[in-house]
VOMAR-335844 format. One line per 5 residues: for each residue x, y, z of N, C-alpha, C. Coordinates in steps of 0.001 Angstrom, whole numbers. Example, Ala and Ser with C-alpha at 12.3 -4.5 7.8 and 13.67 -1.06 7.14 Angstrom:
BEGIN
13190:-5690:7800:12300:-4500:7800:13200:-3300:7800  12850:-2250:7080:13670:-1060:7140:12900:30:7870
This chain:
BEGIN
14317:9319:4664:13434:7792:4236:13871:7286:5824  12939:6388:6604:13004:5701:7897:13628:5021:7320  14660:3911:8250:15270:2739:8089:14310:1947:7741  13489:1593:8487:12602:575:8407:10910:797:8238  10695:1490:6857:8898:2564:6882:8208:856:6926
6947:1521:8026:5954:637:8154:4880:1001:7146  4206:1088:6445:3190:1575:6371:1635:642:6224  1074:1219:7515:283:271:7666:-1119:1335:7588  -2071:473:6437:-2896:1222:7242:-4065:1033:7623  -3963:554:8727:-4465:65:10096:-4804:1440:10843
-3681:2029:10769:-3197:3205:11836:-3763:4600:11239  -4121:4409:9907:-5062:5720:9062:-6068:5831:10221  -6770:7311:10273:-8163:7633:10948:-8169:9185:10343  -7637:9889:9622:-7758:11081:9554:-6669:11568:8250  -6826:12841:7546:-5621:13142:6747:-4598:13348:7302
-4141:13401:8481:-2505:13575:9377:-2017:12490:8842  -3154:11138:9578:-2101:9680:9645:-2480:9382:8152  -2984:9650:7809:-2788:9243:5889:-2039:9810:5423  -1265:11266:5810:-276:11603:5064:789:11188:5317  917:10601:6514:1899:9222:7497:2120:8716:6858
871:7755:6894:776:6499:6081:1298:6160:4690  795:7663:3765:1330:7961:2430:2886:7852:2018  3642:8943:3085:5228:8881:3634:5582:8019:3547  5539:6729:4081:5471:5277:4887:6264:4642:3451  4611:4258:2868:4825:3927:1767:5505:4168:524
5715:5610:535:6430:6115:-575:8054:5740:-435  8391:5850:1103:9941:5437:1705:10329:3712:1226  8483:3219:1843:9085:1563:1164:9407:1419:-13  8790:2041:-992:9336:1836:-2169:10101:2156:-2415  10769:3054:-2268:12056:3102:-2361:13366:2671:-2352
12832:1840:-629:13937:1209:-256:13716:-621:-1113  12643:-664:-1452:12186:-2045:-2432:12861:-1764:-3808  13085:-822:-4012:13801:-193:-5159:15262:-609:-4984  15836:149:-3734:16939:-175:-3574:17402:-1714:-3256  16606:-2119:-2973:17002:-4053:-2624:17082:-4958:-3602
15701:-4270:-5213:15053:-4835:-6615:17020:-4288:-7020  17169:-3418:-6996:18963:-3110:-7714:19880:-3836:-7328  20054:-4130:-5890:21040:-5064:-4969:20598:-6883:-5503  19291:-6976:-5645:19307:-9036:-5583:18404:-8755:-6844  18260:-8416:-8211:17404:-8892:-8749:16890:-10097:-9002
17176:-10896:-8181:16323:-12112:-8192:15456:-12430:-7120  15093:-11271:-6429:13997:-11271:-5858:12567:-10491:-6093  11793:-10924:-6435:10808:-10902:-6969:9748:-10179:-6819  9938:-9791:-5192:9066:-8354:-4402:9501:-8581:-3079  11036:-7127:-3255:11354:-6575:-2237:10235:-5930:-1805
10451:-6460:106:9442:-6088:938:7595:-6342:456  7715:-6918:-173:6055:-7461:-716:5594:-6716:-1509  6397:-5714:-2446:6307:-4952:-3624:5981:-5906:-4932  4915:-5970:-5354:4337:-7211:-6105:4023:-6425:-7589  4326:-5247:-7345:3609:-4110:-8642:4626:-3120:-8619
5759:-3047:-9620:6851:-1870:-9767:6395:-982:-10467  5615:-876:-11432:5314:343:-12325:4175:535:-11590  4076:2287:-12312:2496:2846:-11412:1405:2076:-12070  1677:2010:-13551:790:1308:-14076:-102:83:-13431  908:-1079:-13594:716:-2349:-12653:65:-1742:-10911
603:-968:-10109:222:-440:-8605:-1371:15:-8689  -1787:347:-9745:-3053:1597:-9699:-3682:377:-10318  -3065:-894:-11840:-4499:-1600:-11720:-4662:-2493:-10666  -3460:-3614:-9920:-3746:-3500:-8517:-4751:-3333:-7691  -4692:-1881:-7569:-5147:-1268:-6401:-6964:-1206:-6793
-7019:-1373:-7756:-8630:-909:-8216:-9528:-2222:-9113  -8204:-3361:-8952:-8573:-4968:-8790:-8738:-5308:-7450  -8194:-5153:-6631:-8572:-5307:-5227:-9652:-4130:-4678  -9437:-3196:-5028:-11182:-2573:-5028:-12849:-3305:-5560  -12370:-3462:-6738:-13447:-4651:-7823:-13571:-5606:-6761
-13024:-6125:-6283:-13042:-7731:-5758:-13608:-7861:-4267  -13258:-6848:-3528:-13042:-7008:-2204:-14545:-5727:-2052  -15136:-5306:-2850:-16088:-4232:-2630:-15381:-2981:-2043  -13990:-2705:-2324:-13155:-1191:-1488:-13091:-1811:-47  -12423:-3065:232:-12216:-3537:1037:-13473:-3618:2127
-14571:-3767:1705:-15782:-3796:2688:-15313:-5107:3254  -14911:-6315:2981:-14754:-7998:3010:-14012:-7823:4204  -13156:-6850:4848:-12348:-6513:5380:-12321:-5642:6455  -13047:-5126:6086:-13631:-3615:6728:-14875:-3390:7244  -15034:-3132:8589:-16441:-2866:8409:-17320:-1574:7702
-18075:-2113:7342:-19314:-534:6724:-18860:599:8084  -19824:535:8542:-19778:1606:9482:-18650:1818:10740  -18028:3440:10640:-17387:3951:11418:-16053:3842:11318  -15481:3017:9661:-14423:3250:8961:-14019:4405:8166  -13112:5303:8103:-12683:6671:7981:-12158:6368:6812
-12954:7267:5808:-12234:7353:4271:-11033:7375:3968  -10335:7923:5045:-9173:8010:5012:-8413:6503:5058  -8695:6271:5902:-8432:4523:6217:-8424:3838:5095  -9884:3515:4568:-10150:3128:3688:-9075:3266:2196  -8952:4103:2217:-8320:4806:923:-7075:4193:1106
-6297:4663:2499:-5279:3803:2313:-4554:2650:2393  -5593:1801:2278:-5833:32:2112:-6018:115:362  -6480:716:-220:-6796:795:-857:-5733:1397:-2359  -4484:2202:-1516:-2938:2347:-1940:-2380:807:-1305  -2823:562:-486:-1698:-782:-75:-1708:-1644:-614
-3016:-2124:-1367:-3265:-2655:-1752:-2596:-2650:-3215  -2285:-1724:-3991:-1714:-1562:-5273:95:-2313:-4960  308:-2232:-3256:1725:-2911:-3499:1958:-3776:-3424  779:-4984:-2920:757:-5985:-2634:-69:-7274:-3627  -1720:-6068:-4019:-2379:-7585:-4070:-1968:-7575:-5741
-1956:-8868:-6422:-835:-9050:-7656:-2609:-9640:-8745
């Protein structure tokens, strides 16, 4: 696990960069879990608003529905579907 993972969906353009992003997102979540155990009063360590897989997926779907799968933030043309899916996963972390 990287000492300070920084999952950024904007770095995703293809399969390889998508997998790199997913690894960083997983490492970020592991670090957030460690921090949450150390300080339970921190409600969202490292920005993780959704602690369970159910919350994570519900938030990602809500973001996709509310933003038309990121089309409010990402241009429609020329955006890799890998980047759009990375944004979907990242939304599971931050979207409430």
